[in-house]
N, C-alpha and C positions, 0 to 999 in steps of 0.2 A: 364607121372606128368597125373594126375586128376586135370580138373580148376571147381570149382562151377559155377553153370549157375549165378549164383546172392553173392554177399560179404556176408560173414560170420557179426552175428551181436551178439552186447553187449548192457548189461545192462549196461546202463552207470549212474546211479542213479536211486532209484524206482519207477517207472511207464514209463522210458524212454530208448528205448529201439535205439540202433540205427544200424548202417552198420559201421565196422572199419576203413572203410577209407568213409570221411566228404568231404564233395565239399565246396572247398575254394571261395569267392563271389571276394576278395581281388583286386582283376583283372576288374572289374568293374569298380574303380578308373582307372584305368590304360588305360586301353580302351576307359573311357569318358575323358581323359584329354584336346582334342582336344575344350574342352566345349557343342558335342554336348551327350544326353543323350542320351541311348542302348535305342531302341523300346521294352516296354515293355513286350507285346503280342509274337513278337519274345524272346527274352530273356525268357521269362515265359514259352515257347515252350519248351526251351533247358536244362529249370531243371527239366520238367515234363518227359522227356525224362531220363533224370537220373536214378530221381523216379522212372519210370517204369522197369528200371534196377536193382533198387534194393535198388541205392548211394539214400538214399532218404533222409538224414539230409544236413546243410545248413548251412556255418558259415558266418555272415556278420559285418558288425557295423556298428554304425552312421555316419561314415566317407566315407565309402566307396563305393563313388560316388550315383549311383541310385537302389541299391542292395535291401535297402527293402524295395523303393516302388515298384520293379519288381518281389521282392516275396509277397507283397500286392496281388498285381494283380496275382499272382499265386494261393493265398491260397482265392481269388474272382472268379474264374475263374472253380477253383473245389468248389464251394458252389454252381453254378449256375451252374455245370454239363459241361460244356464248355471243360472241359477235365478233362481226368479221374483221381483217385487220389495217383495212385500207388498199388503193391503188401500188402504196410504192414498200409496203410490208409493214411491219411492226412500226406506230408512231414513231417520233423523234421525241426525249424529254430531257430537255436542261433543268438545271436547277441552281442553288445557290445554297453553299456554306457561307455565313454573318456573325460569328463566334466577337465573342467580347472582349477589345484587347489584351495578353495577357500570356501567360507561359507557354508555349505553343509547344508541347511534349509528343510527343509519337504517338503512344496511348492517346492523348484529348487527341489530336488531330482523328483520329483515327475512327474514334466514340462519333467524334462530331459529325463526320462523314458520314461513318456507319446508319445512324440514324433516320438520313436520308435515304441509303442503300434499302435499308428494312422496311420504310413506309413507301416506295414507290415496288416493294416488290421486284428488286433487279439485280441483276449478278453483276449489270454494266451501266452507272450515269453514259448518256453522251457526251452531255457535255455539262461538267460539275466546275460552277462556277465561284469565285471569294469575292467578300468585300469585307474592308478591311477600316476600321473607323479613324485612327490616326494611327500616318508615319511617323510621328516620333517612336512610335513603340517598335522596334527592328523585327519583332517574333511574327510578322508575316513573311519575313522569310523562311523561318523555318516550319511553318504549316507549309508553305506553297513548295517549298521543299520532299515534304512526308507526302503530297498529295503528288507530287510527279513522278516518286519512287509507289505510291497506288496507280496511277496511270501504267505504272509498267508493267504493274503486275496484272491488270487486267482489271481495275476497278471501274474505271473509268476509258471511256476512248479519248475527251480531249479536256483540256484545260481550258479554264478562262476570267477572265475576271470584269470586275463589277465596283462603273465609277471613278477608274483609279485616275488618276491625271496623268500626263503622256512621262515626266519628266517616270516617275516610280514605275510605267510601264517599260519606261529603255531603260531602267535599273535592275529590271524583272529578264529584259530581254539576253539585257547584255550578261547576267548573272549565267545563264543558260537556263533559266525556265522556261519551259516547253509552253507557253502560251499563245495559243487558238484565237481567242478573241477576248474584244473591248465590251461589254455592254454601257454606255452614256446614252445621256439625253439627249436628245437631235430632233430640231424643231424651226421652223419657220419662226417663232417664241424664242431659241437656245440655240445661236450658231457655235457656239465653244467648239464644239469638234472637228467644224470645218475646217482650225489652224494648226496647229503644229500637230494637233492629234491624227489627222489626218496623214498629215509628209509623213509621221514615222511611223504610220500602220501602211504604207502603199512603201515604203521601204525597208519595211522588216516582214511582211505577210503577215500582220496580225489580220483579222476582220473586226469591223462595228458592227455592233448588233445595236439598233437605233431605237430607244423604246422614245414615248413623251410625245410622238411624232404629231398627236393631232391636241395636243394643249390640253391633256384633262377636258378633250367634247369640245373645246372653245374656239378650236379652228376648224368650224366645220358650217355648211348652214343656215342651223340656226340661229347663229350670233351675230348672222350678217346685219348691221341697221338699228343691232336693238344696245337699247339702253343697258351701261355698265352692271353687271350681275351685283346684287348683292342677298346675304340673307338664305331664305329657302331659294332662291336660284345655285347656290353652290351648297350643297347637298350628302357629297361626297368626300371622300380624302386625298381626289386624282383631280377633284374639281378648284378642289382649297391652297391644295401646291400651286396649282398652271394659275388660278389668280394672282399667286406672289411673283411669278414667272412675271407674268404682264405690269405688275406695278412695279418690276425695277426697270424693264426697258422701253418704259415712260408712259407708259397707262392706258386706260381704254381706246383713247381719243386715235393715237397710232397703230394701236392692234385694227382698229377698224378699216383701216386705210389699209393693212397687209389682205383682211376681210375680204377687201371691195377690191383688190385685187386682185385673188384668188377668185372669186365669180366671177369676174371680168373675164376670166383663163378658164373655170366653169365652161362658164357658155362656151365662149368659142370652141371647147372640147367635148360636149354635151355630157359630161362630168360630173360630180359633186366636188363643192371646195375641199373637201375632204380628200378625194384623191387629189386634188391640187397636191396639197400641203403635202398630203404622203407619199407624191411622184419628184416634189425639190426634192427631201431626203434620200432617196431610195436612188437618185440619178447624182448625190455626192460620191468620189471616188472610193474611198475604203469602206464603204457601208455595204454589208452581202444581203442583209435581212434589217426588216423593220420587225420593230413587236408590237402587233394591235389591240388590245383588252379584248375580254369576251365574259360577260354575265352570264355564264350557263347556265341554261333551260331557260333565260328570257330574254335575251335578243340575239341577233347575230346578223353578221355584215357583209357573210362571206358573197353575196354578190357583186355588193358594193365594191368590194375589197377586192373583186377577180377586175373589174373596170379600171383596176392602175394599170395592167397591163395589153390594155387596148389603144394608149394614146402614150403621147412622149411631150413634152416642155421643151418650145423652141426657141429658140435669139429671142423674140419679141419677147416669149412670156418670159423668161429671163430679165431681160430690159423692165419691166412693167415690176416684178416684184422686188428688183433691184431699187428699183426707186419711191417703192413702200417701205423697203425695213431701210431703208436708208433715214426716215425718221423714224426711226426707235433707236433704243441706246443698249449696245452690246451689255449680255450679264458678262458680270467683271470674272478673272479668272480661269481658271483650267477648267475639266471637266471633273466633276464629285467634288468641285468644291466647296458645293452648298449642305453639304454634310458633316465637310472639315470647318468653316470656316464662315465669318458673316460672308453676304448677309444671309443664309440661312434658310435656302431656296425651297425646303421641303414642305411636305401638308403641318406637318410640329409646329412648325416655326424657328425660333430661338433653341437651338441645342448644344447652347454652352454651356448649359447645367447638364445634359447629358455627358455631355465628353468630359467636364470636371469631375465627373461620380469615377471614372473612370482611372484605378491607381496608377500612380506616376510610374514613369519605367524605371528610375532608379528611386533606392532611399535615402533620404539624405540622414548623415551622421555626424555628430558633436566630434571633434577632433580634441584627444586627451590633451586635456592640463588646458585648453583655452575652450572656454564657454562662449566666447564672442563669434566661433569660427565654428561654420560646418560643411562638412567634403562629401561629394558622390565617387562612388568605384563602380567601374559597371561591368567590374565580374574581369578583364581581363585580364591574363598574365604576368603584364608588360608592367601592371600597376606598384603591386608589392614587387617585384623585381625589381624598378627601378624605384621605387621610391617617391611611389608620382600620385595625385589623385587624376583624377578623371574633372570634377570642377570643382571651383571652392566658392566658400563666400564669408566672406570678413565686410562686417556692419548692411551695405548699400550695394558695395561691390558683388558680383560675382567673374570670378576670372575661370576661364575652360580651357585646359589644354592641348595644346597641342596634337587634333584629331585626326585618325588619318580612318578608309575605309576596313576599319577591322572588325568583322561579324564575331560575336559569340569568343570561344577557346582562340581564336589564329585563324578565321575564315578570312580570303581578301573579298571583299565586292566589286564585280564586275572588272574583275581585270583586263583594262587594256582600250577601257573605256572613260578617260575622264570628270565624263561632264556626271553620267551615272555614280561615280567614286563620290562626286563635290556633293549630290541632290542626298547618297548616303551621311556622309561626314554631318552637313547643316540639318539634317533631322537627328542625329545624335547631340549636337551641341545643343538643339533647341532641347532634347528631353533633360539633359545636364541642366541647363536653365529653370528650368519649366519644374525641376523637382529641387530646386533651391529656391522655388520661392519668387521667381521671376515668367518674363516673357521675351518673347523674340523680339518682342518694339522694342525692349529698354537694353537692346547689344547699343554701345558706342564707338567699338573699334573690334576689326576683326584685317588678320595678317591670315595671307595667302599664299601658300609655297609649293613650288612645280615642279614637277624633274623633269621636264620639258618645260622654257617658254611657248611654245610651239601650240600648247595646249588651251591657249590664255584664255582662247574664247569660249567654248563648252562650256569650262569649268566660270571664270566671271556670267555666262548666260545663266545657270545655276545657282551663280550668288544672287545674279537680280533678280529672279526668279522669285527669291528669298526674303530678299532684301531691298526691294526694286520702293516701298513706301518709308522706305524708316532710312535709307542712307546714310549707313553710320561710318566713321571714315575708317579707312583700307588699306591695304598696305598687298601687291601682290609682287614675289620675288620667283626669280628662281635658284633654288639651292643645288652645290656639288651634286648633290643624290639623296635622297629617301630612305632610311632604313627598310629596307625588306619591298616587297613589291608592290610597292604605291606608286599613283601618279601625283594626288596632292597630297597635301596635309593644310589644316585651316584652324585656328585658333582662334575666340572671342572673349572679348571682354563688354559688359553687363553692369550697366548703376540703377538701381531696382527703382522704380519712380515712387 
């Protein structure tokens, strides 16, 4: 096996060359759990050692402890000549903005992103990624539109997403937002990204950054043939999170079969189980790079990570892995669903209380003179003009008006893409129902109107992904025309349990 001296590189996006292993800094938050920040000089020394070895791309977020501050210290020391930049010049830094859902004015967006720019001592962030908690709240479109403007000004080299599902990634790309990447969970434990997500990324040119490839450390030699971990065996947030994935896909027994398959392949190639698990992800068609976490100043795995590029999985290896994976259950849903709906596969577990704490998208108001009725308005120019409400609640019934992909004061979302328009509409319907005290599960009827019957399939698939488990009564029609540049309009009725 011939192991390279530095990791191979990939052009993640125009002008952004990175190694195929990105160093993740999420464990900075775990290392600082006691309340004491890491020493920025010692931590930046550790980052410089990674960069010198060719691992010169680092991924962080606004909530990864002091990771952004440490990166800013690294950049300052490089500029001052205290430490060398590395064989490929200044290291590449990716971060994330993860705001609370709410109004996203230009001032709010620039202030939020500006915090990261200031901490990182940078005029331009290489990849600014965005996470959004609930798609019912459409302000993520406002945020990303403003961030696209900041990119045009040179504040970001590229824009990326974190934990967006395929439908909403498609919506943004169809709407013209320049998305370069989507960072998602992708491993032998969690193969959701191998389906529709990878297909769309291959079609659109969006690259995947894969995290969780080692399942919080469970996909390593240490756990081969070991009893199921409990208590003290799960000491950190990362292991707590991925133990939930293990339980979801069938438990410790099936995962031991996957580990045994990895161990056999590892012996064949003279590598580690971690190498096999990570190599499987690297060979997925839409994956540009994997993100492997580092505990700065405590331990590093650079030599072992280089061994990823001294072998490849052959047909026999894939067959062995496929046989073991067939004993597991797939993780339900699409990428990022663990943050937005059950089974909430995160370190914190059930996030329903957290999500419920966010303000409703629309404010319910009583109908004048009718105390038995509530209504919501979306702020559309058409509602007062035409004299209607976005939705009305009468007793336990909620009726949602015909809804189009109209954003804000009149922007048409994703013109030309009926499936993306349907996705936006269904989110808007869900927000209307939630604001009136119902849930999407309460919907008993939908009606779908198409400008062109040939668009039935992408619209129906979007409807199916939303209502596949609810199965309301449904009617789909082609109509003579829709008012405005819309391809689809949908109305709904719910009965609150």
